[in-house]
N, C-alpha and C positions, 0 to 999 in steps of 0.2 A: 413474635407474630401471634396475633390473637386467634385467627380462625383454625383451631385444631379440630373442628367438627368433622363428622364422618363424610366421606365422599358421596354417600347415598343421599346427602342433602342437595346434590346437584342434579338437575333435570337430566334424565337419560342414563344415569348411573345406578343400576340396580345391583343386587347381591352378586350376580355373575361377573359383571364388569368390575365391581369393587374388589373381588377376589383376584382377578387378573392384574389389576393395578397394584394391589398389595404385594403380589409376587415380585413386582418391579421396584418395591420399596416405597410406593405411593400409598400411604395409609390414611392420610388426612388431606384437607384442603391446603394446609401449610406445605405438606410434601409436594403437592401438585404445583404450587408456586415455585418450588425449588427444582422442579423437573424442567431443566432449561433446554431450549432447542439446540440441536447439534450443528445446524447450519441454517442459512436463510436463502430464499429465492427472491432476488430483487427484480421485480417485473419492470422497473423503470430502465433496467440495463439489458433487457432481453433483446436480441437482434433477430431479424428475419433472415432465413437462410439465403435469400436472393441478394442480401446486402453484405454478406460475409467477405472479409478481406484476408488474404493469405498472411499468416504470421500473427494475427491478433488473437487474444485470449478473451473469449466471450461466453455468454450463456444463451442456449437455444432451447426453446420448448416446442415439442412436436409429438407426433404419434408414431409408434414403431410400426413400420409397414413390412419389414422382412427381417428374419434372423437366420444365421447359418454358422455351422462349424466348418472350418477349413483346415486341411493339412498343408502346412507351408513347406514341407520337406525337411530333411535332417532332424526329424522329431519335433519340429516347431509348429504346433497347431495354433490356431487363433479363432476367436469368436468375433463375428461381424454382425452388425445390425444397421438397418437404414431407418432414418427418421425423416418425416415430412411435416411441414407446417403450412402447406398451401401455397408457399412461395417457391419451394424448391425441395431438394432432397440432400440429406447429409449422411455420409458414411461414417460409422463408428467401428473401431477395431480395438480388441483387447488381446494381448499376447500372454498376459499373466492373469491368474485367477479365473481361468476359462470356465471351470466347472461352476463357480459361483455366479458369474455373469450370465451363463447360458441358462441357469435355473431362475435367475432373477428378472430377466427381461424377456417379454413375450410380445408377439404381434398383437396390436390393439392397445398396448400400454401407452399412456401419456407420460412422457418423461421430460425432465429438465436435465440437460447435459452442459457441463462447463469444461472447457479445455482450449488448447491452442489449435487454430485452424491451419490446415495444410491442404493445398489444392493438388489433385492428381488429374492432370488434364484440365477439364473444365468443371470437375466435380469436387466440392469441398469435403473434407473429412477431418476427424479427430482421432488421435490414438490415445488410449487409456484416459478418456475423460472421466471426471467425477459425474455421477448421475444420481438423481432422485426420481423415484416413481411417484407421480402425482395422482394418477388413476390407473387402476388395473382393469382394462377392458370396460371402462365406464362405471366400475363398482365402487372404487375407493372414495371418490369425492362426492358421492351422492348426498343430498341434503338429509339432515336428521331432524330438522325442526323448521318451522316456517321462517324462511329467510335467513336462518343462522349462518349457513355457509357463505351466502352472498355478502354478509357483513364483513367478513375478514378473510375469506379465501380469494377475493379479488382485489385486495389491497396492494399497495406498491411493494411492500416487503412481506413475504410469507414465511413464517417460522416452520422449519422442518424438524419434527421431534424424533428422537431415537425410539425404535420399536423392536421388541424381542419377537422371537418366533411364536411364543405363547400369546403375545399381544395380537399378532397378525391373525393367528388361528381363531382368536376370539373376536375378530372384527375391529380391533383397536389399532388402526393404522394412524399415520401422522395426521391425516385430515380429521379423523374422529377425535384425536387428542386435542387438536386445535379447537374443535367444537366444545369439548369439556372445559378446557382452560378458559375459553371466552365466557361460557356460562358462569364459571366460578367467579371470575372478575366482575361480571355483571350483577350477580345475585349475592355474592359474599365478598365485597371489596376488601382487600387486605388492609389491616390497620398495623402499620409497621413503625416502631419507634426507632429513630436514628440512634445508633450506639457509638458512633465515632464523634469525638469532640469537634467543635467548630474550627479550632486551630488546625487540627489534623486534616479536616476536610479541605480547608482553604490551601494548606501547604501542598496537598496532593492534587488539587484541582478536581476533587471527586464529586460526582453527581449524588444528590440525596438518595438514600436507599429506597424509599417508596417509589420515586420516579424511575430508578434503575430497574426495579421489578417490572413496572409497566412497560418500559421501553424494551426490555428483554423479550417479553411475550408479544407486544404490539408496537413494533418500531414505527415511529413517525417519519424517520429519515435515516439514511445510512450513517450520518454524522452522530445523531443522537444514539443510535444503536451502538456505535463504537464507544461512546462515552459510558453507556450503561454496562457494556461488557468489561470495559476497563475497571469500572467501580467494583463489579462483582469479583473479577479476578484478583484485584488488589486486596479486597477484604479477605478472601480465602487465604491468600498467601500471607497476609499480615498476621492473621490469627494462628496459622501454622507456625510462623516464625516467632510469634509471641511465646508459644510453648517453649521453644528452644532458648529464647532470651531469659525467660523465668527460670528454666532449669539450669542454665549456665550460672545464673546468679546464685542458685542454691549450691552448685558444685564448688563455687569459690569458698564456701564455708564448710565443705566436706573434707575432713582431715584424712590423710593417708600417710603411709610410711615415707619418711624423708631419706632419700639416698644421698647421704652426705659424703661418703667416701668414694673417691675414684682411685682405687688402690692398685696393688701389684698385678692382680689378674686382668684388670681392664687394660693396663698399660702393656702387659705381655701379649694380649690378643692382638693389639695394634702392631706390635713389633714383629710378631710371627707371621703376619699376612704375607703371602708370596706374590702379591700384586699391589698396585696402587689403587686406593679407593677413588671413586669418581667424586667430583665436587658435590653432586646431588646426594650421594650417600653420606658424605661428611656433614652436610647441612642437616640431613635427616637425623643423624646421631646427635648433633648439637641440640636440635629441637626436643628430642626425647630426653636427653640429659637435663635440659632446663625444666621440663615437666617433673621428672623424677626427683629433682632436688628441691622442688617448690614446697613440699609438705602438703600439697593438695592433690587429690586423686587425679591421675592422668586418664583421660579418655581421648585417645588419638586414633585416627584412621590413617594407615600407611598404605598408599596405593601407588602402584607403578606397573609398567608393562612387563610382559613375560621376560625374565632374565635380567631385570634391572638391579637386582641385588637386595631385595627387601629382607631376606633371611639373615644376611650378614648384619644389617642394621639391628634386627631383633636380637641377634647374638650379643651385640654390644650392650643392649639394655639388660639382658639376662645376666651378663657378666657383672654389670654394675650392681644388680640385685645381690649377687653372690658376694661381692666385695662388701656389701652392707649386711651380710648375715641373713639374707632372705632367700626363699625358694621361688622358682618360676615354674609355671605350667604352660606347656606349648601344645595346643590342640590342633590336629590336622584332620581332614575329612575322610581319608582312606588309610587302610593299613599300610599299603605300600609307600604312601607319602610319609606317614609317620615313621616308618622304618628308614626311609631315605634321610629324613631330617635327623633322626637319632644317630644314624651312622655318621653323617656329616658333623654333627655337634660333638660326638665322641672323639672324632679325629682332630677337631680344632680346639675343643675346650678342655678335654680331660688332661692333655699335657700341661694345662695351666693349674691343675689341681682341683678342677670341678668334677663332680660326679653326675653323669647323665644316665637316665634310665628310660626304657621304653615300656609303656603300659598299653596293651591292647586287650581285646576281649577273648583272645585265644590262648592265653597263657595258662600253663598247667597250674593246678590248684595250690600245690606246695610252694612253687616258685612265686606264684601270685601273692600268697600270704606273706612270704619273706619280703617281697618287694613293697607291699603295703606297709609293713612294719618299718622298713627303712625310710619310706616317705614320711610316715607319721613321726618318726624320731628326728627328722631333719638331716639324716645321713645323705639323702639324695638332694642335690642342688637344683637340678632341672629335670622335670618329668615331661617326656614327650609321649603323646599318645593320641588315640582316637577318642570318640565319645565315651570310651570306657573310663576316662578320667573323671567324668561327672557322676559316676555311680556313687551311691550314698556311703559305701564302705571306704571310699578313698578319702582319707583325712590327711591334711598337710600339717606340718609342725609350725611353720611360719611363712605362709604364702604371701609374697609381696607383689608379684607381677603375673598377669595373665596375658598370654599371646594367643590369638585365635587366627589361624592361617586359613586363607580362602573362606573368610567368614560368611560369605553369601551361601555357602554350601551347607551351613548348619541352620537348624530351626531356631527361632527366637528363644524358645524356652530352654533349648540345649545351651545356648550361650549364657542365658541367665543363670542356669544351674552351676556353670563353672565359676562365674563371678561371685556366686554365693558361698564359695568354698573358704572365703576369708572376709574380714571386715574391711570393706573399701579397698580392695587391691587395685593397683594401677592396671589399666586395661589398654592393650595395644591390639587393634584389629588390623588385619592385613588382607589385601585383595590384589590379585594379579589381573583383575578385570577392571580396567580403567573406567572411571565414571565421569560423565560430562559435568561441567561446573555447576550448572543449575540443578541437576539431579543431586549432586553432593549437598548443595545448600538446602534442597527440599527434604532430603532423607536423613542427612547427618548434620543438620544446622547447628547443633549444640556441641558437636565433636570438633576438636582441633584436627585439621587435615594436613598431612604431609604428602607431597607428590614427588616421587623420584622419576623425573622426566628425562633422565640421561642414561644412556646405555653404556656398559663397560667397554673400553677400547678393545679392538680386535674382532668385534662381531661383524660378520659379513651379511649383506642383504640377502633375504630369501626370495627366490623367484617362485611365484605361485601360478599354477596353471590348472585349468579345468580339463578333464579328460573323460571322454565318453567310454562306456563299458567296452565297446567294440574296438577301442584303441589301445587296449592293455598290452597287446603284443609289442607295440612300439615302446610302451612304458617300461616293460620288462627289459628291453634292450638298454634303456637308459640306466636302469639299476645295475645291469651287468658291467657297463662301462665304468660306473662309479666304484663298484666293488673291485674291479680289476685294477683300479688306481689306489686301492688300499682303504677305500672308504667303507662305511656301513649304512644300513637303511632300516627304517621301520615300515611295517605294513599294519594298519590299524583297521579293525572292524567295529561297527557300532554294537553297543550293548544297552538296550533300552529296557527299563524295569518291567514294562508291561509284557514284553516278549523275551525276557531274559533267557529262558531255556532254549528257545528257538534260535536266538541270536548266538548264544554260546556254542550250540551245536554247529551252526553255520560257520563260525569262526574256526572251530577245531577241525571241521571237515576241510575247510579251505586251506588250513595249515598243512594237512596231510597231502592235499593235491599239489600245493606249492612245493613241498619237500620232495615228493616222489616224481612229479611230472614236469614242473616248470623249472625248478632250480635243484635238480638231483645232485649236482656237483658242488653246491654251496652248503654252508653251515647255517641252519635255521634253528631258531629257538621259539618257544611259545610261552606267553604269559597272559594270565587272565585272573579274575577275581576269585575263582573257586579253588585256586591253588593255595597251599598253606603259605604263611609268611616266609618260611625257610625256602620253599620251592620258588616263590616269586623272587626273593633276593638272590637265589642261586642263578636264576636265568638272567637277572639284571647284571649281576657281577660278571658272568661269562661274557655278556655283551660289552660291558665296560672294559674288560681286559682284552677285547678284540678276538675272543674265541668264537664268536658268532658273526656271520656276515649280515644276516637279516633277523630282526626280532619281530615276530608276528604277535599281535596282541589285541586286546580290547582297550577300552579307555582308561584302564588302570595306569597307563603311562602318560596320562594327560598332563600331570604336573609333577615336578620334583625330580624328573629324570634328566641327568646332565652328562651327556657323552659327546665331547667336542668332535670326535671323529665321525659321528653320524651326520650325513649330508643330504639324505633323501627321506622324505616323509610321504608315504602313500596312504591316503585315507579313503577306504572303500565305502560306497554308499554315502558319500559326503552330504547328499541332500537330506539325510536323516539327522544331521548334527545341527546344533545352534551355532551362531556366530562366535560366541565366547569360547565354546568347546573347540571349534575349529582353530581359533587363534591360539588357544593353549597348546593344542597338539602340534601346530606348526612351529611353536616356540621350542620344541624339542630338538630342532636342527638349527643350523646357523649359529652354533655356540662355539665355533672354533674359527680357524683362519681360512678354511676351505669354502668355496662357493657352494651354496645349498639350494635345494629345490623342494617344493611341496606340491604334490599332485592330488587334486580333488576329483576322485573318480565317481561318476554318477551314471545311473541307468535311465532316470526319467526326472525331469524338472517340472514340478507342479506348485501352485500356490506361490508363496514368497521364497521358495527354495532357490530360484535363479537369482533373486536379488541378494540373498545371503552369500551365495557362492561368488557372484560377480564382485561383491564388496570385498571379499577376501582376496580376490584376484587383483583388485585395483590398489590396495593399500596394506601396509603392515603396521600402520599407526593404530594402536589399540584404542586411543581416545576417539579417533574418528569412527572406528568400528563400533564402539559402544554407543555412539549417537545413532548410527544406522540401526543397531539392535534395538535401541529404545524406541525408535520410530516404528519398527516392525512388530515388537512384542508388547509395548507398554512398559511403564516404569516399575511396576510391582508395588505392593503396599508395604513399604519399609517402615511404617510407623505402627504396625500392628502385627498380627500373627501371619496374615496372608502374605505371600511374596510373589504374586502375579496380579496383573490387572492395574487399575488406576490407584494412585496414591490416596490413602485415606483422607476423606474430607474434601477433596478437590473435585467439585462437580463441573467446573467450567474452566479453570486455569489449566494450562499445559506447561509443565516445567521445562520442556525442551524448547518451546518457542516463546515463552513469556519470561525470558531471562531478565529483561530490563524492568519489568513489573516486579519480579521477584526481588531484585536488588533494592528497588525503591521501598517495597513493603518491609523487607528485612531491616533496612536502615531505620525506618520509622519504629518498628517493634523494639529493636535494641536501644534506640534512643529513649523511648518511653520507659523501658525498664531501668535504664541508667538513671533517670530522674525520679522514678517512683518504683522502687524494687518490688513492693508488695501490692501495687495498684490501689493503695488506700486513699489516695487523694479524692475528694468529693467530685471533682471534674471527671474522674475515670470510673465512677460507679456503674454507669450503664455499660461501658465497655467491659468492665470486670465481670458483671453479671452475664453478659452475652457470651463472653469467652467461657466462663465456668459452665454454662448450660449447654453450649453447642459444640465446643471444641475439645475441652480438656480430656474427656473420657475416651476420645478417639485415639489419643496418642500415649496411653498409659505405659506402653512397652517401648517407647522410643529410646529410652535411656540404655537399652540393651544393644542398640545398633543394628 
């Protein structure tokens, strides 16, 4: 795109406005053209309030005449507003996000609301409608130049641009941005060269790029707008998938150790299993073995729900490595989880003749030096540890396999440091946080993905219930009934980094109260992150042996704890946890033959906390929960260093809702690379240059996963 000139070349954009726009990433006119509207107001489809019909979904534009906060009882407040358009009045109600809406909507605002109409008596209303503020008490939409607003503010389809708080404070609302974009197109029309070939354009039914830019900002009809948005989304997803296609081609040529032998230890592991593996576990092992025997570096993501048996699959891979004279490194995010994994692997693998060692940051100096020497000499077959494994002084004799558990809990550079411990080791990433299919394609498009979608037999469904703080007396009675029947329970308190000392104090004080006042006749234990590894394991072992009735703790028990006799999970202040963490904690029960329950105790529900808790109450399907979590939080930048917010490079596509576009773009990208691995064909010159200049640098860390 040619116009990389300064924004100050646009009438009405001085140094102050240019600085505000730069903070939003708009530093040139080209950036401005790529600042896409977040939604549109189609004035051809706006209905008058007097003509609304019960049950229809419509857009209404009117002026706010009244706002009020109401207490609906049982702690359920709501925010209400009335909108009038001269033909009637419309009631608006929000039960969630009350603080946000009460601050965002004021009497005198002109708003567009979109939602489903429901009549109460003779009065129409909408619950939780989408809304856009078009004017704030007559200020936002005022003209900034002779006739400018009139040219495009009264068109059939009005673009609504995203605005930050800094923008709003500087007078840059959606109407002002529309003015700036209009002047840019008028005075500095974009000169855009089509970078996709004619064949690809025809096959995909794609609108030319220059026309797509114009329709995105100045739609002539809803049909043309749909075509323009499809083109922009397809292009974004195509180039992100092109990176993965090119990288996978490179991986085919990257040699790694070939695991030729499936020998005595691998066979013994299977023979010694005290249970039958699930079909999904067997298939996962077959897929890993195929990779490890290929002579090419394995890069595989193993995902499965809580308790699906991913660790067992990883053990088969590590045993195969040992059968081939190679070491394995297994990195876990917390000390207690590393300790649990090391204990499990010692019990199952050392009888086969393998040597398993635990490496954490709290090992005594002499013992640490002895362990490092054993790792360096090759005496240790499997090293299990925390991020201490990636420290520079840790050197392996012959590292062949890297396993990273709960990989999303590590930073990108931490994962890279472990992979750098050897020359092209095989890499297995594991996550107990299921990932929606389109997110997997978008974030791990070059990895082979194995999904364990089957749970081991004998697992019982977990009943999840929301419980208000004032209902805890009843909850404690449930605990007593379960314990009287010989079962055990967890009570978990939040531990948030920003308030760790306060949270830890609250958890320990609550433990003392539970022990002395609520359950003085029962056996209680306490576990948290400030205990030494020995103290933590002592508490866990006592709970496993049935010497404790209730284990009180923080989120150190989130993963890796397996006590089949535990049937009740109580999560205090559940509104402070995310969906993934709640699902992980809930997975600590329901691991045996007895009916299990999870109680989500809350004191106050605000923002999206109610949606999170209701989601947990409605399903135990981790993949469905991950989709809800994705909708609430955003996908995360899994192609770079950041791990929250929007995926790198995607300005307009939505990987959760644009799955069909993703599949089409992915197929085209992989087919292109299949026929031209290096994009050297003359017909692909423009495409290659566009990719190199605009996309390649955004995904330089994608190979880490």
